[in-house]
N, C-alpha and C positions, 0 to 999 in steps of 0.2 A: 511739820507739815501742813499746809492748809490743804482744804478740799476747794475744788472751784466754787462750791455754793458758799464757803466762808470767804473767800476772796470777795466774792460777789456782795456779799453782806456788808464787808468792809468797806468796799467801795461804795456803795449806796450810802453808808453813813456818812462816810468823806464828803459825798455830793450833797447831803442833807445839811452838814455843816458848813458847807460853801455857800448853799443857797440863802442861808441865814446870816452869812458874813461873820463865822465864828472861825478862829484860828485854830481850835483843836476839836477835834471829834470828841464828844461827850459820851456818857453812857445812855444818855437820853437819844441821841443820834442813833446808837447803837441797837437800843431797844426799838425805837421806830422802824429801822432797817430790819429787824429780826422778824417784828410783826407781820412784813410784807413776803417774809421768806415761805416758802412752798413745801419745805420738806419736814421733819420731824417737829420742828418749833411749834407750828398750828396744833398738833395734837397734843403735846406735852402742856401747852396752855389750857387747852380745853380740858384736859385731865386734872389741872390744877385749879379749875373753877375761875380761870381768869377771864373776865370780858374784855375781848382783845379790842374790840370796838370803843370801849370807854377809856382804857388805857392808852390808846392811839388819841383819842382827842384830849385827854390831860396832856400827854407829850407833847402834842402839836402845839398847845397853848402855852405850855414852858419853852419849847425850842423858839416859839415866834416870838415871844416876849423878851427872848435874850437880848442882851445889848452887844452889839457888835464889840468885837475885841481887836485889839493891836497887840503885836507882838511886844515884849518888854526883855530885852538882854538880860540874860542870866536868870530869869525867873521860871520857875515850872508852874502853871498854872494847876489848881486842884482838879480841874476836869482831866487834864494830860494825867496826872498821876492816877487818876481812877481808871483811865482808860488802859495805861500802862499795867496796872495791877490786874485789870480785867483780862488782858491777854496771856498774862503770866498765870493767872488761874485756869483760863482757856486750855493752855497747853498742859497745866499738870491733870486737868480732867482727862483730856485726851490721851495723855500717856497713862495715866491708871486705867482706861477702858481698852488700851492698846489700839488705838484708833487715831487716823489722822484728824486733825484739828477740823471740826464742822460747825455748823451754826448752833447746833444742840450743846455743844461745849461751850460756845459763846453765852448762851442763855444760863447754864449752869454756874458758869464763871460770874455773871451779873447776880445771880442769886447766893453766892457764895461770899459777897461782900456787902459792906454796909455803907459804902462811900458812893455818892452819886445819886441823882433824880431816879435812873432807871430802875437800880434794885430797890430804891424806896417804895416806888409805886407796884413793884411786883410783891414786895412783902407786904404792904398795906393791903392787897388784894387778896392776901392770906397762902402764898406761895411760899415755899421753903426748899430749901436744896435738897434735902432727903426725898421730898415727894416728887421733885422734879426728876431726879435719878431713879425712881422706881417708874415714874411714868415712861421715861426714856426707855428703861428696859423692857417695857411692855410694847412699845411702839414698833 
């Protein structure tokens, strides 16, 4: 079950993809949407030492330079696979914490994988899944 905040983040990520003429929402779109979230995510990123503005600028450069995509029958784009994996991991994180799926679980899911530009930027900034879980517990 998704919280209203998680639904809003996913809707914003979808809008970001549409504005850049992408068929699929990527982990980059999701992270951009999470950066704008006003709940626990900003506190977690701050605790991890992530410079939100710098990450946002990098993401906007990546997303803005992406080539518009067109659907090809039968093919699953890597970005779609990464997002599917992100949602599966977020569901697992929420179940583990006995909570409905919120934006913080989407952030944890990004950190739990190595596929996609969103997770790569977070990890390059020094973030880790374990540290994010600890920061969430303190938030």
